[in-house]
Gaussian input, Z-matrix of N, CA and C with variables (Angstrom, degrees):
# hf/3-21g

backbone

0 1
 N
 C     1     B1
 C     2     B2     1     A1
 N     3     B3     2     A2     1     D1
 C     4     B4     3     A3     2     D2
 C     5     B5     4     A4     3     D3
 N     6     B6     5     A5     4     D4
 C     7     B7     6     A6     5     D5
 C     8     B8     7     A7     6     D6
 N     9     B9     8     A8     7     D7
 C    10    B10     9     A9     8     D8
 C    11    B11    10    A10     9     D9
 N    12    B12    11    A11    10    D10
 C    13    B13    12    A12    11    D11
 C    14    B14    13    A13    12    D12
 N    15    B15    14    A14    13    D13
 C    16    B16    15    A15    14    D14
 C    17    B17    16    A16    15    D15
 N    18    B18    17    A17    16    D16
 C    19    B19    18    A18    17    D17
 C    20    B20    19    A19    18    D18
 N    21    B21    20    A20    19    D19
 C    22    B22    21    A21    20    D20
 C    23    B23    22    A22    21    D21
 N    24    B24    23    A23    22    D22
 C    25    B25    24    A24    23    D23
 C    26    B26    25    A25    24    D24
 N    27    B27    26    A26    25    D25
 C    28    B28    27    A27    26    D26
 C    29    B29    28    A28    27    D27
 N    30    B30    29    A29    28    D28
 C    31    B31    30    A30    29    D29
 C    32    B32    31    A31    30    D30
 N    33    B33    32    A32    31    D31
 C    34    B34    33    A33    32    D32
 C    35    B35    34    A34    33    D33
 N    36    B36    35    A35    34    D34
 C    37    B37    36    A36    35    D35
 C    38    B38    37    A37    36    D36
 N    39    B39    38    A38    37    D37
 C    40    B40    39    A39    38    D38
 C    41    B41    40    A40    39    D39
 N    42    B42    41    A41    40    D40
 C    43    B43    42    A42    41    D41
 C    44    B44    43    A43    42    D42
 N    45    B45    44    A44    43    D43
 C    46    B46    45    A45    44    D44
 C    47    B47    46    A46    45    D45
 N    48    B48    47    A47    46    D46
 C    49    B49    48    A48    47    D47
 C    50    B50    49    A49    48    D48
 N    51    B51    50    A50    49    D49
 C    52    B52    51    A51    50    D50
 C    53    B53    52    A52    51    D51
 N    54    B54    53    A53    52    D52
 C    55    B55    54    A54    53    D53
 C    56    B56    55    A55    54    D54
 N    57    B57    56    A56    55    D55
 C    58    B58    57    A57    56    D56
 C    59    B59    58    A58    57    D57
 N    60    B60    59    A59    58    D58
 C    61    B61    60    A60    59    D59
 C    62    B62    61    A61    60    D60
 N    63    B63    62    A62    61    D61
 C    64    B64    63    A63    62    D62
 C    65    B65    64    A64    63    D63
 N    66    B66    65    A65    64    D64
 C    67    B67    66    A66    65    D65
 C    68    B68    67    A67    66    D66
 N    69    B69    68    A68    67    D67
 C    70    B70    69    A69    68    D68
 C    71    B71    70    A70    69    D69
 N    72    B72    71    A71    70    D70
 C    73    B73    72    A72    71    D71
 C    74    B74    73    A73    72    D72
 N    75    B75    74    A74    73    D73
 C    76    B76    75    A75    74    D74
 C    77    B77    76    A76    75    D75
 N    78    B78    77    A77    76    D76
 C    79    B79    78    A78    77    D77
 C    80    B80    79    A79    78    D78
 N    81    B81    80    A80    79    D79
 C    82    B82    81    A81    80    D80
 C    83    B83    82    A82    81    D81
 N    84    B84    83    A83    82    D82
 C    85    B85    84    A84    83    D83
 C    86    B86    85    A85    84    D84
 N    87    B87    86    A86    85    D85
 C    88    B88    87    A87    86    D86
 C    89    B89    88    A88    87    D87
 N    90    B90    89    A89    88    D88
 C    91    B91    90    A90    89    D89
 C    92    B92    91    A91    90    D90
 N    93    B93    92    A92    91    D91
 C    94    B94    93    A93    92    D92
 C    95    B95    94    A94    93    D93
 N    96    B96    95    A95    94    D94
 C    97    B97    96    A96    95    D95
 C    98    B98    97    A97    96    D96
 N    99    B99    98    A98    97    D97
 C   100   B100    99    A99    98    D98
 C   101   B101   100   A100    99    D99
 N   102   B102   101   A101   100   D100
 C   103   B103   102   A102   101   D101
 C   104   B104   103   A103   102   D102
 N   105   B105   104   A104   103   D103
 C   106   B106   105   A105   104   D104
 C   107   B107   106   A106   105   D105
 N   108   B108   107   A107   106   D106
 C   109   B109   108   A108   107   D107
 C   110   B110   109   A109   108   D108
 N   111   B111   110   A110   109   D109
 C   112   B112   111   A111   110   D110
 C   113   B113   112   A112   111   D111
 N   114   B114   113   A113   112   D112
 C   115   B115   114   A114   113   D113
 C   116   B116   115   A115   114   D114
 N   117   B117   116   A116   115   D115
 C   118   B118   117   A117   116   D116
 C   119   B119   118   A118   117   D117
 N   120   B120   119   A119   118   D118
 C   121   B121   120   A120   119   D119
 C   122   B122   121   A121   120   D120
 N   123   B123   122   A122   121   D121
 C   124   B124   123   A123   122   D122
 C   125   B125   124   A124   123   D123
 N   126   B126   125   A125   124   D124
 C   127   B127   126   A126   125   D125
 C   128   B128   127   A127   126   D126
 N   129   B129   128   A128   127   D127
 C   130   B130   129   A129   128   D128
 C   131   B131   130   A130   129   D129
 N   132   B132   131   A131   130   D130
 C   133   B133   132   A132   131   D131
 C   134   B134   133   A133   132   D132
 N   135   B135   134   A134   133   D133
 C   136   B136   135   A135   134   D134
 C   137   B137   136   A136   135   D135
 N   138   B138   137   A137   136   D136
 C   139   B139   138   A138   137   D137
 C   140   B140   139   A139   138   D138
 N   141   B141   140   A140   139   D139
 C   142   B142   141   A141   140   D140
 C   143   B143   142   A142   141   D141
 N   144   B144   143   A143   142   D142
 C   145   B145   144   A144   143   D143
 C   146   B146   145   A145   144   D144
 N   147   B147   146   A146   145   D145
 C   148   B148   147   A147   146   D146
 C   149   B149   148   A148   147   D147
 N   150   B150   149   A149   148   D148
 C   151   B151   150   A150   149   D149
 C   152   B152   151   A151   150   D150
 N   153   B153   152   A152   151   D151
 C   154   B154   153   A153   152   D152
 C   155   B155   154   A154   153   D153
 N   156   B156   155   A155   154   D154
 C   157   B157   156   A156   155   D155
 C   158   B158   157   A157   156   D156
 N   159   B159   158   A158   157   D157
 C   160   B160   159   A159   158   D158
 C   161   B161   160   A160   159   D159
 N   162   B162   161   A161   160   D160
 C   163   B163   162   A162   161   D161
 C   164   B164   163   A163   162   D162
 N   165   B165   164   A164   163   D163
 C   166   B166   165   A165   164   D164
 C   167   B167   166   A166   165   D165
 N   168   B168   167   A167   166   D166
 C   169   B169   168   A168   167   D167
 C   170   B170   169   A169   168   D168
 N   171   B171   170   A170   169   D169
 C   172   B172   171   A171   170   D170
 C   173   B173   172   A172   171   D171
 N   174   B174   173   A173   172   D172
 C   175   B175   174   A174   173   D173
 C   176   B176   175   A175   174   D174
 N   177   B177   176   A176   175   D175
 C   178   B178   177   A177   176   D176
 C   179   B179   178   A178   177   D177
 N   180   B180   179   A179   178   D178
 C   181   B181   180   A180   179   D179
 C   182   B182   181   A181   180   D180
 N   183   B183   182   A182   181   D181
 C   184   B184   183   A183   182   D182
 C   185   B185   184   A184   183   D183
 N   186   B186   185   A185   184   D184
 C   187   B187   186   A186   185   D185
 C   188   B188   187   A187   186   D186
 N   189   B189   188   A188   187   D187
 C   190   B190   189   A189   188   D188
 C   191   B191   190   A190   189   D189
 N   192   B192   191   A191   190   D190
 C   193   B193   192   A192   191   D191
 C   194   B194   193   A193   192   D192
 N   195   B195   194   A194   193   D193
 C   196   B196   195   A195   194   D194
 C   197   B197   196   A196   195   D195
 N   198   B198   197   A197   196   D196
 C   199   B199   198   A198   197   D197
 C   200   B200   199   A199   198   D198
 N   201   B201   200   A200   199   D199
 C   202   B202   201   A201   200   D200
 C   203   B203   202   A202   201   D201
 N   204   B204   203   A203   202   D202
 C   205   B205   204   A204   203   D203
 C   206   B206   205   A205   204   D204
 N   207   B207   206   A206   205   D205
 C   208   B208   207   A207   206   D206
 C   209   B209   208   A208   207   D207
 N   210   B210   209   A209   208   D208
 C   211   B211   210   A210   209   D209
 C   212   B212   211   A211   210   D210
 N   213   B213   212   A212   211   D211
 C   214   B214   213   A213   212   D212
 C   215   B215   214   A214   213   D213
 N   216   B216   215   A215   214   D214
 C   217   B217   216   A216   215   D215
 C   218   B218   217   A217   216   D216
 N   219   B219   218   A218   217   D217
 C   220   B220   219   A219   218   D218
 C   221   B221   220   A220   219   D219
 N   222   B222   221   A221   220   D220
 C   223   B223   222   A222   221   D221
 C   224   B224   223   A223   222   D222
 N   225   B225   224   A224   223   D223
 C   226   B226   225   A225   224   D224
 C   227   B227   226   A226   225   D225
 N   228   B228   227   A227   226   D226
 C   229   B229   228   A228   227   D227
 C   230   B230   229   A229   228   D228
 N   231   B231   230   A230   229   D229
 C   232   B232   231   A231   230   D230
 C   233   B233   232   A232   231   D231
 N   234   B234   233   A233   232   D232
 C   235   B235   234   A234   233   D233
 C   236   B236   235   A235   234   D234
 N   237   B237   236   A236   235   D235
 C   238   B238   237   A237   236   D236
 C   239   B239   238   A238   237   D237
 N   240   B240   239   A239   238   D238
 C   241   B241   240   A240   239   D239
 C   242   B242   241   A241   240   D240
 N   243   B243   242   A242   241   D241
 C   244   B244   243   A243   242   D242
 C   245   B245   244   A244   243   D243
 N   246   B246   245   A245   244   D244
 C   247   B247   246   A246   245   D245
 C   248   B248   247   A247   246   D246
 N   249   B249   248   A248   247   D247
 C   250   B250   249   A249   248   D248
 C   251   B251   250   A250   249   D249
 N   252   B252   251   A251   250   D250
 C   253   B253   252   A252   251   D251
 C   254   B254   253   A253   252   D252

   B1=1.4477
   B2=1.5322
   B3=1.3268
   B4=1.4496
   B5=1.5187
   B6=1.3116
   B7=1.4592
   B8=1.5159
   B9=1.3012
   B10=1.4459
   B11=1.5123
   B12=1.3358
   B13=1.4496
   B14=1.5117
   B15=1.2999
   B16=1.4462
   B17=1.5094
   B18=1.2974
   B19=1.4535
   B20=1.5037
   B21=1.3095
   B22=1.4666
   B23=1.5270
   B24=1.3244
   B25=1.4467
   B26=1.5262
   B27=1.3225
   B28=1.4598
   B29=1.5214
   B30=1.3096
   B31=1.4589
   B32=1.5071
   B33=1.3045
   B34=1.4558
   B35=1.5299
   B36=1.2954
   B37=1.4493
   B38=1.5181
   B39=1.3505
   B40=1.4596
   B41=1.5306
   B42=1.3321
   B43=1.4437
   B44=1.5348
   B45=1.3345
   B46=1.4584
   B47=1.5213
   B48=1.3117
   B49=1.4549
   B50=1.5263
   B51=1.3185
   B52=1.4589
   B53=1.5200
   B54=1.2914
   B55=1.4597
   B56=1.5344
   B57=1.3035
   B58=1.4577
   B59=1.5158
   B60=1.3377
   B61=1.4579
   B62=1.5300
   B63=1.3337
   B64=1.4632
   B65=1.5327
   B66=1.3161
   B67=1.4650
   B68=1.5313
   B69=1.3214
   B70=1.4721
   B71=1.5217
   B72=1.3181
   B73=1.4658
   B74=1.5153
   B75=1.3191
   B76=1.4550
   B77=1.5329
   B78=1.3127
   B79=1.4539
   B80=1.5312
   B81=1.3196
   B82=1.4634
   B83=1.5362
   B84=1.3301
   B85=1.4715
   B86=1.5349
   B87=1.3229
   B88=1.4604
   B89=1.5192
   B90=1.3276
   B91=1.4712
   B92=1.5280
   B93=1.3239
   B94=1.4753
   B95=1.5230
   B96=1.3185
   B97=1.4514
   B98=1.5294
   B99=1.3108
   B100=1.4732
   B101=1.5258
   B102=1.3151
   B103=1.4570
   B104=1.5286
   B105=1.3058
   B106=1.4577
   B107=1.5303
   B108=1.3357
   B109=1.4722
   B110=1.5184
   B111=1.3079
   B112=1.4712
   B113=1.5434
   B114=1.3356
   B115=1.4648
   B116=1.5308
   B117=1.3257
   B118=1.4608
   B119=1.5223
   B120=1.3408
   B121=1.4864
   B122=1.5266
   B123=1.3251
   B124=1.4584
   B125=1.5203
   B126=1.3316
   B127=1.4472
   B128=1.5272
   B129=1.3367
   B130=1.4527
   B131=1.5221
   B132=1.3223
   B133=1.4556
   B134=1.5227
   B135=1.3320
   B136=1.4661
   B137=1.5145
   B138=1.3238
   B139=1.4475
   B140=1.5246
   B141=1.3348
   B142=1.4696
   B143=1.5260
   B144=1.3385
   B145=1.4625
   B146=1.5260
   B147=1.3333
   B148=1.4627
   B149=1.5192
   B150=1.3222
   B151=1.4660
   B152=1.5385
   B153=1.3193
   B154=1.4585
   B155=1.5224
   B156=1.3457
   B157=1.4783
   B158=1.5331
   B159=1.3383
   B160=1.4666
   B161=1.5025
   B162=1.3419
   B163=1.4699
   B164=1.5265
   B165=1.3190
   B166=1.4604
   B167=1.5203
   B168=1.3537
   B169=1.4631
   B170=1.5292
   B171=1.3100
   B172=1.4597
   B173=1.5255
   B174=1.3199
   B175=1.4572
   B176=1.5288
   B177=1.3238
   B178=1.4562
   B179=1.5156
   B180=1.3276
   B181=1.4495
   B182=1.5306
   B183=1.3329
   B184=1.4625
   B185=1.5290
   B186=1.3183
   B187=1.4461
   B188=1.5299
   B189=1.2967
   B190=1.4814
   B191=1.5336
   B192=1.3145
   B193=1.4561
   B194=1.5262
   B195=1.3222
   B196=1.4551
   B197=1.5396
   B198=1.3185
   B199=1.4670
   B200=1.5197
   B201=1.3267
   B202=1.4590
   B203=1.5135
   B204=1.3110
   B205=1.4571
   B206=1.5374
   B207=1.3150
   B208=1.4632
   B209=1.5204
   B210=1.3076
   B211=1.4676
   B212=1.5225
   B213=1.3229
   B214=1.4528
   B215=1.5261
   B216=1.3291
   B217=1.4625
   B218=1.5213
   B219=1.3156
   B220=1.4664
   B221=1.5266
   B222=1.3295
   B223=1.4695
   B224=1.5159
   B225=1.3064
   B226=1.4737
   B227=1.5302
   B228=1.3408
   B229=1.4626
   B230=1.5167
   B231=1.3031
   B232=1.4643
   B233=1.5277
   B234=1.3252
   B235=1.4591
   B236=1.5347
   B237=1.3144
   B238=1.4630
   B239=1.5220
   B240=1.3438
   B241=1.4631
   B242=1.5214
   B243=1.3324
   B244=1.4609
   B245=1.5267
   B246=1.3088
   B247=1.4765
   B248=1.5044
   B249=1.3357
   B250=1.4730
   B251=1.5261
   B252=1.3217
   B253=1.4637
   B254=1.5032
   A1=106.87
   A2=118.83
   A3=121.41
   A4=111.89
   A5=115.02
   A6=121.53
   A7=107.89
   A8=115.94
   A9=121.12
   A10=107.18
   A11=115.64
   A12=121.41
   A13=107.10
   A14=116.07
   A15=120.80
   A16=108.66
   A17=116.63
   A18=122.76
   A19=108.40
   A20=116.69
   A21=119.68
   A22=110.40
   A23=117.67
   A24=119.94
   A25=110.26
   A26=117.11
   A27=120.42
   A28=109.59
   A29=116.86
   A30=120.52
   A31=110.28
   A32=115.14
   A33=119.90
   A34=109.73
   A35=117.73
   A36=122.54
   A37=112.88
   A38=116.80
   A39=120.77
   A40=112.18
   A41=118.49
   A42=121.22
   A43=109.69
   A44=115.64
   A45=120.69
   A46=108.55
   A47=115.75
   A48=120.71
   A49=109.63
   A50=116.21
   A51=120.45
   A52=110.07
   A53=117.45
   A54=120.76
   A55=111.22
   A56=115.63
   A57=122.27
   A58=106.81
   A59=116.93
   A60=122.07
   A61=106.99
   A62=115.23
   A63=120.87
   A64=108.70
   A65=116.22
   A66=122.63
   A67=108.56
   A68=117.24
   A69=121.67
   A70=104.45
   A71=116.37
   A72=122.39
   A73=114.77
   A74=118.28
   A75=119.84
   A76=112.38
   A77=117.87
   A78=121.65
   A79=112.88
   A80=116.76
   A81=121.76
   A82=110.16
   A83=115.97
   A84=120.16
   A85=112.31
   A86=116.40
   A87=120.52
   A88=114.46
   A89=117.29
   A90=121.05
   A91=113.60
   A92=116.52
   A93=124.11
   A94=114.65
   A95=119.65
   A96=120.47
   A97=110.99
   A98=117.62
   A99=120.77
   A100=111.06
   A101=116.54
   A102=121.57
   A103=110.17
   A104=115.85
   A105=122.06
   A106=112.36
   A107=117.12
   A108=122.21
   A109=113.34
   A110=118.89
   A111=122.35
   A112=111.32
   A113=117.50
   A114=119.78
   A115=113.89
   A116=117.21
   A117=120.25
   A118=112.61
   A119=116.34
   A120=122.04
   A121=113.23
   A122=116.67
   A123=121.37
   A124=113.17
   A125=117.64
   A126=121.87
   A127=109.68
   A128=115.70
   A129=121.38
   A130=108.59
   A131=116.14
   A132=119.62
   A133=107.80
   A134=115.63
   A135=120.70
   A136=107.85
   A137=116.29
   A138=122.06
   A139=113.54
   A140=116.60
   A141=119.40
   A142=112.51
   A143=116.79
   A144=119.37
   A145=110.19
   A146=115.09
   A147=122.05
   A148=108.82
   A149=116.38
   A150=120.92
   A151=109.01
   A152=116.74
   A153=121.25
   A154=113.26
   A155=116.03
   A156=120.91
   A157=111.95
   A158=116.04
   A159=120.43
   A160=116.00
   A161=117.85
   A162=122.03
   A163=110.10
   A164=115.38
   A165=121.78
   A166=106.04
   A167=118.79
   A168=120.67
   A169=112.17
   A170=115.25
   A171=121.12
   A172=108.91
   A173=116.77
   A174=122.92
   A175=110.07
   A176=115.21
   A177=122.12
   A178=106.43
   A179=118.05
   A180=119.14
   A181=113.23
   A182=118.31
   A183=120.89
   A184=108.36
   A185=116.56
   A186=122.76
   A187=112.91
   A188=118.15
   A189=119.65
   A190=112.27
   A191=118.33
   A192=121.47
   A193=112.73
   A194=117.74
   A195=122.56
   A196=109.67
   A197=116.45
   A198=120.98
   A199=112.11
   A200=117.39
   A201=120.17
   A202=113.45
   A203=118.42
   A204=122.45
   A205=112.63
   A206=116.79
   A207=123.89
   A208=113.88
   A209=117.22
   A210=120.20
   A211=111.25
   A212=116.08
   A213=121.20
   A214=111.10
   A215=116.04
   A216=120.51
   A217=111.77
   A218=116.21
   A219=120.50
   A220=112.52
   A221=117.08
   A222=120.13
   A223=113.37
   A224=118.57
   A225=122.16
   A226=110.12
   A227=117.62
   A228=120.18
   A229=114.10
   A230=117.52
   A231=121.75
   A232=113.10
   A233=117.94
   A234=123.47
   A235=113.51
   A236=115.47
   A237=119.45
   A238=113.55
   A239=117.35
   A240=121.56
   A241=109.61
   A242=115.82
   A243=122.96
   A244=107.44
   A245=117.04
   A246=122.23
   A247=107.94
   A248=116.82
   A249=122.06
   A250=107.01
   A251=114.69
   A252=120.58
   A253=110.57
   D1=121.09
   D2=-179.47
   D3=-65.42
   D4=139.77
   D5=174.67
   D6=-132.95
   D7=156.81
   D8=173.64
   D9=-116.47
   D10=124.55
   D11=177.02
   D12=-112.93
   D13=125.48
   D14=177.16
   D15=-113.25
   D16=123.19
   D17=176.63
   D18=-120.50
   D19=151.06
   D20=-179.89
   D21=-70.59
   D22=154.83
   D23=174.57
   D24=-65.08
   D25=158.58
   D26=178.38
   D27=-57.36
   D28=140.35
   D29=-178.97
   D30=-142.10
   D31=164.79
   D32=178.76
   D33=-73.78
   D34=164.45
   D35=-178.45
   D36=-62.80
   D37=-25.07
   D38=-177.54
   D39=-79.88
   D40=-19.40
   D41=-179.23
   D42=-84.81
   D43=148.09
   D44=176.59
   D45=-68.75
   D46=132.50
   D47=179.01
   D48=-91.16
   D49=129.09
   D50=178.60
   D51=-78.14
   D52=150.53
   D53=177.28
   D54=-70.83
   D55=168.91
   D56=174.39
   D57=-95.20
   D58=132.21
   D59=179.62
   D60=-120.16
   D61=124.12
   D62=-175.99
   D63=-119.28
   D64=125.79
   D65=177.26
   D66=-111.99
   D67=129.72
   D68=169.39
   D69=-86.32
   D70=82.54
   D71=-168.06
   D72=-57.17
   D73=-34.96
   D74=-177.93
   D75=-69.21
   D76=-15.46
   D77=178.45
   D78=-95.14
   D79=-13.92
   D80=-177.76
   D81=-69.33
   D82=131.17
   D83=178.24
   D84=-106.44
   D85=12.44
   D86=174.00
   D87=63.45
   D88=32.95
   D89=-177.12
   D90=-72.04
   D91=-18.17
   D92=177.51
   D93=71.65
   D94=9.34
   D95=176.57
   D96=-61.56
   D97=-41.03
   D98=179.17
   D99=-63.92
   D100=-38.31
   D101=179.18
   D102=-64.29
   D103=-42.06
   D104=-178.86
   D105=-65.93
   D106=-40.19
   D107=-173.71
   D108=-83.12
   D109=-21.30
   D110=-174.53
   D111=-60.02
   D112=117.82
   D113=-178.44
   D114=-69.58
   D115=-24.23
   D116=-179.01
   D117=-99.61
   D118=-0.97
   D119=175.79
   D120=54.46
   D121=50.13
   D122=-177.57
   D123=-111.21
   D124=8.81
   D125=179.52
   D126=-109.26
   D127=150.59
   D128=174.90
   D129=-156.89
   D130=165.86
   D131=173.87
   D132=-83.27
   D133=140.02
   D134=176.94
   D135=-86.96
   D136=93.90
   D137=-176.44
   D138=-77.60
   D139=1.92
   D140=179.47
   D141=-89.02
   D142=-7.68
   D143=-179.23
   D144=-154.08
   D145=165.71
   D146=176.72
   D147=-125.03
   D148=152.73
   D149=179.66
   D150=-87.29
   D151=-175.62
   D152=-177.18
   D153=-66.00
   D154=-17.84
   D155=178.79
   D156=-92.61
   D157=-2.73
   D158=178.45
   D159=90.24
   D160=14.72
   D161=-178.18
   D162=-110.54
   D163=155.05
   D164=170.59
   D165=-78.52
   D166=119.38
   D167=-179.44
   D168=-78.43
   D169=153.48
   D170=175.35
   D171=-78.30
   D172=147.63
   D173=178.44
   D174=-140.23
   D175=161.31
   D176=170.73
   D177=-94.14
   D178=126.68
   D179=-179.41
   D180=-107.82
   D181=-4.94
   D182=177.11
   D183=-147.60
   D184=76.09
   D185=-172.46
   D186=-59.98
   D187=-34.94
   D188=-177.19
   D189=-66.24
   D190=-15.54
   D191=176.54
   D192=-90.28
   D193=-5.97
   D194=-177.79
   D195=-66.48
   D196=128.77
   D197=-179.88
   D198=-87.07
   D199=-12.97
   D200=-178.69
   D201=79.80
   D202=16.93
   D203=-176.28
   D204=-68.13
   D205=-23.19
   D206=179.51
   D207=65.94
   D208=18.91
   D209=176.23
   D210=-59.04
   D211=-37.32
   D212=179.79
   D213=-61.95
   D214=-43.97
   D215=179.97
   D216=-67.71
   D217=-36.75
   D218=-178.81
   D219=-68.94
   D220=-35.97
   D221=-176.54
   D222=-86.84
   D223=-16.87
   D224=-176.41
   D225=-63.09
   D226=118.05
   D227=-177.82
   D228=-70.45
   D229=-17.22
   D230=-179.22
   D231=-109.21
   D232=6.61
   D233=178.83
   D234=50.71
   D235=48.64
   D236=-178.93
   D237=-94.97
   D238=-4.71
   D239=-175.17
   D240=-115.14
   D241=132.90
   D242=174.20
   D243=-124.49
   D244=131.62
   D245=177.33
   D246=-116.89
   D247=124.62
   D248=177.86
   D249=-118.20
   D250=131.41
   D251=179.53
   D252=-94.20

């Protein structure tokens, strides 16, 4: 099952490290609940492609702004999002 793992670029110890956000893209049904709940508004649907179920999957487009709150993972009805700090 394809997944997308986004990790922050290497940074110095003084810079804030962004969490790792993992989407099981083939399970995403594009409901946009994660997009709605995200306090930093860094999620969107990837309208350039569709997953194996025929939906546009959600993606993180600005990982360095992610606070690691995991609200997206908590609200996802299909448990397709994992946030690691």
